[in-house]
Backbone as CSV, one residue per row, in Angstrom:
resi,resn,N_x,N_y,N_z,CA_x,CA_y,CA_z,C_x,C_y,C_z
1,ALA,22.399,14.029,-22.640,23.940,14.013,-22.019,24.345,14.927,-22.876
2,ARG,24.058,14.760,-24.037,25.224,15.969,-25.286,23.615,17.353,-24.829
3,GLY,22.532,16.984,-24.314,22.426,18.336,-24.507,22.838,19.206,-22.834
4,GLN,23.320,18.739,-22.005,23.323,19.024,-20.779,24.751,18.587,-20.967
5,ALA,25.520,18.302,-21.153,26.925,19.412,-21.829,26.304,20.579,-23.000
6,HIS,26.121,20.847,-23.011,25.857,21.709,-24.731,25.675,22.838,-23.360
7,ARG,25.309,22.373,-22.679,24.504,23.197,-21.710,25.941,24.017,-20.885
8,GLN,26.017,22.970,-20.190,27.211,23.247,-19.596,28.088,23.940,-20.039
9,ALA,28.640,23.915,-20.832,29.955,24.525,-22.060,29.179,26.343,-22.551
10,GLY,28.227,26.780,-22.666,26.992,27.942,-22.356,26.293,27.897,-23.597
11,ARG,26.502,26.759,-24.646,26.181,26.397,-25.647,25.046,26.556,-25.272
12,TYR,23.967,26.714,-25.719,22.369,27.430,-24.825,21.583,26.531,-26.221
13,ASP,21.504,27.538,-27.325,20.851,27.366,-28.309,21.006,25.481,-28.707
14,GLN,21.833,25.622,-28.730,22.356,23.340,-29.104,21.960,23.004,-28.189
15,ALA,22.175,22.452,-26.730,21.766,22.258,-25.664,20.055,22.045,-26.348
16,ILE,18.790,23.431,-26.524,17.530,23.291,-26.038,17.465,22.118,-27.088
17,THR,17.899,22.059,-28.247,17.940,21.598,-29.978,18.023,20.087,-29.381
18,ASP,18.804,19.516,-28.448,18.964,18.596,-28.140,18.445,17.923,-27.283
19,LEU,18.619,18.849,-26.044,16.868,18.099,-25.309,15.243,18.482,-25.588
20,THR,15.953,19.398,-26.770,14.074,18.900,-27.510,14.079,17.315,-28.606
21,ALA,14.418,17.347,-28.614,15.067,16.094,-29.431,15.112,14.322,-28.820
22,ALA,15.661,14.819,-27.124,15.042,13.928,-26.000,13.937,14.041,-26.240
23,LEU,12.857,14.788,-25.616,11.480,14.716,-25.172,10.892,14.782,-26.225
24,GLU,11.676,14.355,-27.432,10.188,14.330,-28.582,10.154,12.955,-28.475
25,LEU,11.286,12.633,-28.039,11.308,10.781,-27.642,10.532,9.647,-26.581
26,ASP,10.888,10.876,-25.700,9.289,10.795,-24.436,9.610,11.874,-23.529
27,PRO,7.869,12.214,-24.282,7.789,13.651,-23.518,7.231,13.337,-22.038
28,THR,8.456,12.472,-21.287,7.625,12.099,-19.864,8.892,12.520,-18.639
29,ASP,9.726,12.491,-20.163,11.396,12.838,-19.495,11.453,13.842,-18.813
30,ALA,11.130,14.007,-16.903,11.458,15.225,-15.820,12.960,15.744,-15.707
31,TRP,13.074,15.366,-16.260,15.280,15.282,-15.907,15.564,16.750,-17.963
32,ALA,15.362,15.703,-18.494,14.975,16.374,-19.783,14.007,17.142,-19.914
33,LEU,13.359,17.529,-19.014,12.237,18.914,-19.244,13.202,19.955,-17.827
34,ALA,13.557,19.592,-17.156,14.565,20.052,-15.964,15.799,20.502,-16.381
35,ALA,16.554,20.174,-17.787,17.252,20.856,-17.968,17.622,21.737,-19.052
36,ARG,16.466,21.630,-19.839,15.474,22.338,-20.958,15.778,23.654,-20.271
37,GLY,14.864,23.813,-19.171,13.864,24.859,-18.258,15.424,25.798,-18.283
38,GLN,16.198,24.864,-17.776,17.864,26.017,-16.636,18.595,26.015,-18.250
39,ALA,18.733,25.589,-19.517,19.118,25.985,-20.449,17.906,27.430,-21.367
40,HIS,17.303,27.246,-20.876,16.372,28.529,-21.758,15.866,29.602,-20.534
41,ARG,16.559,29.104,-18.811,16.906,30.287,-18.199,18.526,31.006,-18.920
42,GLN,19.035,30.111,-18.608,20.717,30.562,-18.851,20.559,31.191,-20.110
43,ALA,19.845,31.306,-21.219,19.426,31.918,-22.117,18.709,33.093,-22.382
44,GLY,18.560,33.675,-20.947,17.299,34.327,-20.846,15.799,34.034,-21.385
45,ARG,15.310,33.220,-21.322,14.144,33.144,-21.772,13.666,32.036,-20.687
46,TYR,13.424,33.074,-19.868,12.015,32.893,-18.556,11.157,31.950,-18.661
47,ASP,10.205,32.886,-20.040,8.684,32.193,-20.849,9.180,30.631,-20.649
48,GLN,9.808,30.187,-21.668,10.064,28.820,-21.391,10.874,28.235,-20.275
49,ALA,11.744,29.046,-19.285,12.245,28.315,-18.398,10.800,27.854,-17.825
50,ILE,10.057,28.777,-17.437,9.178,28.558,-15.646,8.034,27.045,-16.619
51,THR,7.553,27.228,-17.917,6.648,26.372,-18.792,7.608,24.696,-18.243
52,ASP,8.919,25.035,-18.737,9.438,23.852,-18.916,9.484,22.868,-17.037
53,LEU,10.398,24.159,-16.581,10.376,24.131,-14.915,9.360,23.256,-14.407
54,THR,8.435,23.602,-14.264,6.702,23.672,-14.022,6.373,22.462,-14.760
55,ALA,6.527,21.646,-15.394,5.897,20.633,-16.208,7.371,19.599,-15.687
56,ALA,8.194,19.935,-15.515,8.931,19.554,-14.705,8.540,18.806,-13.432
57,LEU,7.452,19.639,-12.994,7.816,19.659,-11.531,6.822,18.379,-11.283
58,GLU,5.327,18.860,-11.989,4.565,18.231,-11.408,4.651,16.729,-12.787
59,LEU,5.520,15.882,-13.554,6.366,14.721,-13.932,7.275,14.199,-12.188
60,ASP,7.373,15.239,-12.008,8.204,14.152,-10.944,8.190,15.543,-9.774
61,PRO,7.320,15.865,-8.752,7.647,16.128,-7.469,8.668,16.404,-6.409
62,THR,8.883,15.006,-6.863,10.276,14.890,-5.648,12.267,14.997,-6.082
63,ASP,11.452,14.877,-6.722,13.684,15.564,-7.693,13.912,17.002,-7.324
64,ALA,15.272,16.913,-6.841,15.134,18.178,-6.403,15.770,18.562,-7.639
65,TRP,16.072,18.181,-8.401,17.236,18.106,-10.255,18.975,19.264,-9.502
């Protein structure tokens, strides 16, 4: 949740750090992957965004985020 709060406040690097920590605890967390992908996108890191968002879709193709 903290990563999402940072992302919404425009603190993308902090969001990515927090969401990465969450993914270390549960690498199958599609929501955290999607949120980190959005943070990468908002920070202009499109390759990393595509990687995370693709992985999130592979984990849960039914979630629309």
